Backbone as a printed PyTorch tensor [residue, N CA C, xyz], in Angstrom:
tensor([[[ -68.4410,  199.8090,  -97.4800],
         [ -69.5000,  200.6540,  -97.9880],
         [ -69.7450,  200.3080,  -99.4640]],

        [[ -70.9510,  199.9180,  -99.8120],
         [ -71.2400,  199.5380, -101.1940],
         [ -71.2020,  200.7520, -102.1280]],

        [[ -70.8570,  200.4700, -103.3880],
         [ -70.8420,  201.5230, -104.3880],
         [ -72.2680,  201.9260, -104.7520]],

        [[ -72.4710,  203.1860, -105.0640],
         [ -73.7940,  203.5820, -105.5490],
         [ -74.1380,  202.8190, -106.8300]],

        [[ -75.3970,  202.5890, -107.0110],
         [ -75.8670,  201.7900, -108.1420],
         [ -75.4380,  202.3850, -109.4800]],

        [[ -75.4130,  203.6960, -109.6030],
         [ -75.0350,  204.3330, -110.8640],
         [ -73.5910,  204.0110, -111.2290]],

        [[ -72.7120,  203.9730, -110.2470],
         [ -71.3090,  203.6600, -110.5140],
         [ -71.1440,  202.1630, -110.7590]],

        [[ -71.7480,  201.3480, -109.9480],
         [ -71.6190,  199.8950, -110.0750],
         [ -72.1780,  199.3930, -111.4010]],

        [[ -73.2070,  200.0300, -111.9160],
         [ -73.8050,  199.5850, -113.1690],
         [ -72.8780,  199.8170, -114.3580]],

        [[ -71.9180,  200.7380, -114.2410],
         [ -70.9480,  200.9770, -115.3050],
         [ -69.6800,  200.1540, -115.1310]],

        [[ -69.3240,  199.8340, -113.9050],
         [ -68.0770,  199.1280, -113.6590],
         [ -68.1040,  197.6920, -114.1800]],

        [[ -69.1870,  196.9970, -113.9930],
         [ -69.2570,  195.6050, -114.4290],
         [ -69.1070,  195.4690, -115.9500]],

        [[ -69.8690,  196.1870, -116.7580],
         [ -69.6910,  196.0470, -118.2110],
         [ -68.3040,  196.4910, -118.6820]],

        [[ -67.7500,  197.5260, -118.0850],
         [ -66.4110,  197.9630, -118.4730],
         [ -65.3660,  196.9110, -118.1120]],

        [[ -65.5440,  196.2590, -116.9900],
         [ -64.6330,  195.1860, -116.6030],
         [ -64.7090,  194.0130, -117.5560]],

        [[ -65.9070,  193.6600, -117.9690],
         [ -66.0880,  192.5600, -118.9190],
         [ -65.4340,  192.9110, -120.2580]],

        [[ -65.6240,  194.1260, -120.7260],
         [ -65.0150,  194.5680, -121.9890],
         [ -63.4910,  194.5370, -121.8740]],

        [[ -62.9480,  194.9710, -120.7430],
         [ -61.4970,  194.9800, -120.5390],
         [ -60.9380,  193.5640, -120.5630]],

        [[ -61.6110,  192.6340, -119.9240],
         [ -61.1370,  191.2440, -119.8970],
         [ -61.2250,  190.6250, -121.2870]],

        [[ -62.2980,  190.8720, -122.0060],
         [ -62.4430,  190.3320, -123.3630],
         [ -61.3600,  190.9090, -124.2750]],

        [[ -61.1090,  192.2010, -124.1730],
         [ -60.0710,  192.8450, -124.9730],
         [ -58.6990,  192.2500, -124.6670]],

        [[ -58.4220,  192.0110, -123.3980],
         [ -57.1510,  191.4390, -122.9620],
         [ -56.9820,  190.0200, -123.5140]],

        [[ -58.0220,  189.2140, -123.4290],
         [ -57.9620,  187.8350, -123.9240],
         [ -57.7970,  187.8160, -125.4420]],

        [[ -58.5080,  188.6750, -126.1480],
         [ -58.3930,  188.7280, -127.6100],
         [ -56.9690,  189.0980, -128.0180]],

        [[ -56.3780,  190.0650, -127.3370],
         [ -55.0080,  190.4740, -127.6590],
         [ -54.0250,  189.3340, -127.3910]],

        [[ -54.1640,  188.6550, -126.2710],
         [ -53.2540,  187.5490, -125.9570],
         [ -53.4080,  186.3930, -126.9410]],

        [[ -54.6350,  186.0360, -127.2730],
         [ -54.8640,  184.9430, -128.2260],
         [ -54.2880,  185.3050, -129.5890]],

        [[ -54.5030,  186.5320, -130.0340],
         [ -53.9770,  186.9660, -131.3260],
         [ -52.4530,  186.9630, -131.3150]],

        [[ -51.8540,  187.3910, -130.2200],
         [ -50.4000,  187.3960, -130.1090],
         [ -49.8410,  185.9850, -130.2330]],

        [[ -50.4530,  185.0200, -129.5790],
         [ -49.9570,  183.6520, -129.6500],
         [ -50.2870,  182.9780, -130.9800]],

        [[ -51.3320,  183.4110, -131.6570],
         [ -51.6470,  182.8660, -132.9830],
         [ -50.6480,  183.3600, -134.0190]],

        [[ -50.0800,  184.5430, -133.7960],
         [ -49.1210,  185.1300, -134.7330],
         [ -47.6850,  184.8450, -134.2990]],

        [[ -47.4650,  183.7460, -133.6280],
         [ -46.1590,  183.4050, -133.0640],
         [ -45.0530,  183.4520, -134.1270]],

        [[ -45.2810,  182.8990, -135.2890],
         [ -44.2330,  182.8140, -136.3080],
         [ -44.0310,  184.1290, -137.0550]],

        [[ -44.9860,  185.0490, -136.9830],
         [ -44.8630,  186.3210, -137.6940],
         [ -43.9230,  187.2950, -136.9930]],

        [[ -43.7270,  187.1450, -135.6930],
         [ -42.9200,  188.0740, -134.9220],
         [ -41.6200,  187.4080, -134.4910]],

        [[ -40.5620,  188.2070, -134.3600],
         [ -39.3420,  187.6270, -133.8140],
         [ -39.4370,  187.6000, -132.2880]],

        [[ -38.4620,  187.0090, -131.6600],
         [ -38.5100,  186.7760, -130.2090],
         [ -38.6060,  188.0860, -129.4140]],

        [[ -37.8640,  189.0970, -129.8250],
         [ -37.8940,  190.3780, -129.0970],
         [ -39.2480,  191.0600, -129.1990]],

        [[ -39.7940,  191.0930, -130.4020],
         [ -41.1100,  191.7100, -130.5750],
         [ -42.1700,  190.9610, -129.7780]],

        [[ -42.1240,  189.6530, -129.8420],
         [ -43.1040,  188.8420, -129.1300],
         [ -43.0060,  189.0800, -127.6330]],

        [[ -41.7980,  189.0980, -127.0970],
         [ -41.5980,  189.3260, -125.6610],
         [ -42.0460,  190.7240, -125.2460]],

        [[ -41.7300,  191.7080, -126.0550],
         [ -42.1110,  193.0810, -125.7320],
         [ -43.6290,  193.2420, -125.7100]],

        [[ -44.3010,  192.7040, -126.7280],
         [ -45.7640,  192.7960, -126.7550],
         [ -46.3860,  192.0340, -125.5940]],

        [[ -45.8470,  190.8660, -125.2990],
         [ -46.3890,  190.0680, -124.1990],
         [ -46.2580,  190.8100, -122.8720]],

        [[ -45.0960,  191.3930, -122.6070],
         [ -44.9020,  192.1590, -121.3760],
         [ -45.8390,  193.3610, -121.3160]],

        [[ -45.9750,  194.0670, -122.4250],
         [ -46.8510,  195.2340, -122.4420],
         [ -48.3080,  194.8410, -122.1880]],

        [[ -48.7570,  193.7710, -122.8160],
         [ -50.1470,  193.3450, -122.6520],
         [ -50.4080,  192.8390, -121.2380]],

        [[ -49.4540,  192.1370, -120.6450],
         [ -49.6560,  191.5750, -119.3080],
         [ -49.5030,  192.6310, -118.2210]],

        [[ -48.5190,  193.5140, -118.3530],
         [ -48.2550,  194.4940, -117.3000],
         [ -49.2010,  195.6870, -117.3370]],

        [[ -49.6300,  196.0800, -118.5180],
         [ -50.5650,  197.2030, -118.6710],
         [ -51.7110,  196.7090, -119.5500]],

        [[ -52.6310,  195.9340, -118.9820],
         [ -53.5890,  195.1810, -119.8020],
         [ -54.4490,  196.0080, -120.7610]],

        [[ -55.0800,  197.0360, -120.3050],
         [ -56.0050,  197.7640, -121.1780],
         [ -55.2450,  198.5480, -122.2420]],

        [[ -54.2840,  199.3390, -121.8220],
         [ -53.5110,  200.1500, -122.7660],
         [ -52.6820,  199.2470, -123.6840]],

        [[ -52.0580,  198.2330, -123.1210],
         [ -51.2560,  197.3190, -123.9260],
         [ -52.0790,  196.5840, -124.9690]],

        [[ -53.2620,  196.1480, -124.5930],
         [ -54.1330,  195.4480, -125.5410],
         [ -54.5880,  196.3620, -126.6630]],

        [[ -54.9670,  197.5810, -126.3130],
         [ -55.4050,  198.5330, -127.3330],
         [ -54.2550,  198.8650, -128.2730]],

        [[ -53.0640,  199.1130, -127.7120],
         [ -51.9040,  199.4050, -128.5570],
         [ -51.5740,  198.2290, -129.4730]],

        [[ -51.5880,  197.0320, -128.9280],
         [ -51.2690,  195.8620, -129.7510],
         [ -52.2700,  195.7050, -130.8940]],

        [[ -53.5440,  195.7950, -130.5790],
         [ -54.5560,  195.5640, -131.6040],
         [ -54.5970,  196.6690, -132.6490]],

        [[ -54.1720,  197.8780, -132.3000],
         [ -54.1820,  198.9680, -133.2800],
         [ -52.8630,  199.1080, -134.0320]],

        [[ -51.7440,  198.6850, -133.4320],
         [ -50.4350,  198.9130, -134.0340],
         [ -49.8060,  197.6750, -134.6500]],

        [[ -50.4350,  196.5420, -134.5300],
         [ -49.8420,  195.3150, -135.0640],
         [ -49.7790,  195.3770, -136.5870]],

        [[ -48.8320,  194.6750, -137.1420],
         [ -48.7180,  194.6100, -138.5940],
         [ -49.8560,  193.7490, -139.1380]],

        [[ -50.4540,  194.1690, -140.1700],
         [ -51.6070,  193.4450, -140.7350],
         [ -51.1790,  192.2460, -141.4820]]])
């Protein structure tokens, strides 16, 4: 059964935003490889991969500047 147009019209843009946010967090994490120790890097990587939206938002808001 297809989704109603009103719901489907919101799901696609939200999915695109979620994927972009996830990719930005992962790229930033790997660019800052030398700034973090092994435990911090592993913890952030697991959080971002296992809980993509929440993990990405937490990483991007809580990372050290």
